Steps between C-alpha positions, in 0.01 A plus 500: 500500500385477860130510576382860531434620852128509555336830587235481769224755444340536841143624522224505762316243286790259521442154636784254479421190298630170638850428379530219249850360476463262207655648185290415193674711232872579494657734245878558514720722282252473213601645162320505168645626173332495160733476203877538505767757429414866453150411380428309822273637772539424869152476649577378855818563695606305812160473671464304824198448726300234683128438544380314808202271546174695485658832405335725242792678331465763228771568243465872423684721255474708183418344163795312352677439831485119472210420736326261264833360387583404859157343546538299180841375610355396837227314311758329278343652187823667385865416578714719723840621386658437840410472865290259702123446538346235725151403612502311828878468459460320165670674209266647239592386149375655180212298359427298813139490626456540876152398609536698822500820292209678332541790256246776428588696187450868423230423243200294607597209263157337524391273215226680302343172385457367855237601755595642838460156655707332230772765523534473876497121491751469215801412715302244699380345174857472367608348833233231465292600802172311523209686337287516816791630709591746228144631485490552879833681506404724209171589670687605815749702296221682317338590830830613650565731204153653511409353161179329605257477212772536236628142486341429162603834347780545247783755550354738239200545730716609797666823606880526513499461877282190483726340239799568725318332789450196279874496419587538870271217607628274221841530665384485864279194448822300451591595860848636435711561808685784327325756282686709242301796363613727217305829517172306479284809558703752302251532214195552723334829592542629857163378629538153353859481624386574857238225470773259390718610792215410736453161332870419518535619861200290608644190334849560637368549854348151482772314312818694588687401186852634456460778241749682278306779327635729227360852476597854402212639712619609846145528634432142395821378664416674830144365494597137444854430612678420825828610340595715203824430315587816307707460184705769331459613140660267242705305562285394793687499828356453847476856630302458824297239684209644701279330756135607475359473852128569450285265705311220332234435390511810279221687330621607156296822505514627859873428527570748220300767683719486810766757585749217563454369147573848363810534715644165392410569138696828513796334669541231234398727212805718562728203428286370213479848348878513476487192277222647283718809447799282410289312244380827346853642488623197307 
């Protein structure tokens, strides 16, 4: 399957971001099938795309379309049935650990028996980072995430949004060059989700990691992403690839209030809505 032609959504707010030519993630003719024979289910069908250095790309589609499956194959957490995946031109193999890559899961996955400080510093501790250096890095991470004063607290004392910030910083403190995120804010209420969008956008503006972000929330995708890859209903196929040209830095609240946001939302929703109807019909 050839790469889908990208749709440019022009808007008065558009401001071209500098082109980055280095390809960090390559996905070619990717298939995933669970089981065999008549009982088998094809989850992903012939998907191809690329993610360049510093891009923030959202994988969007209805539930069950294979978004998380694709992300997990890119991470090497599950094997692919066929096709090719590479990070920095190196083939991704099931079970391999790539220290350039960080993964933020849908659930906050914090350790309930560890404090905020101990949770955030867990990866550094495992990596054998000196205690003084670890303490300094954790302190900076806590400040960055707006968790000042909560370092000695346990997860049971935190809100859902605060626990998710802890999980996010536990990944980011390892300084991954590529960040894979599987609907990390899906379980949060709207207000908390918008706060997390602001936190993530602020961090990304400073660090400019390459991000592949799974979501079923179109508003979230438009708020965060530079591109939206729209997948069809199961089996997931690449339906469209949209550029999102809103200027950066972005304000997660005021952006949603703009007429341009509403226009782009409607444009993509038409295509996404077709896939929701297909899912319901099946």
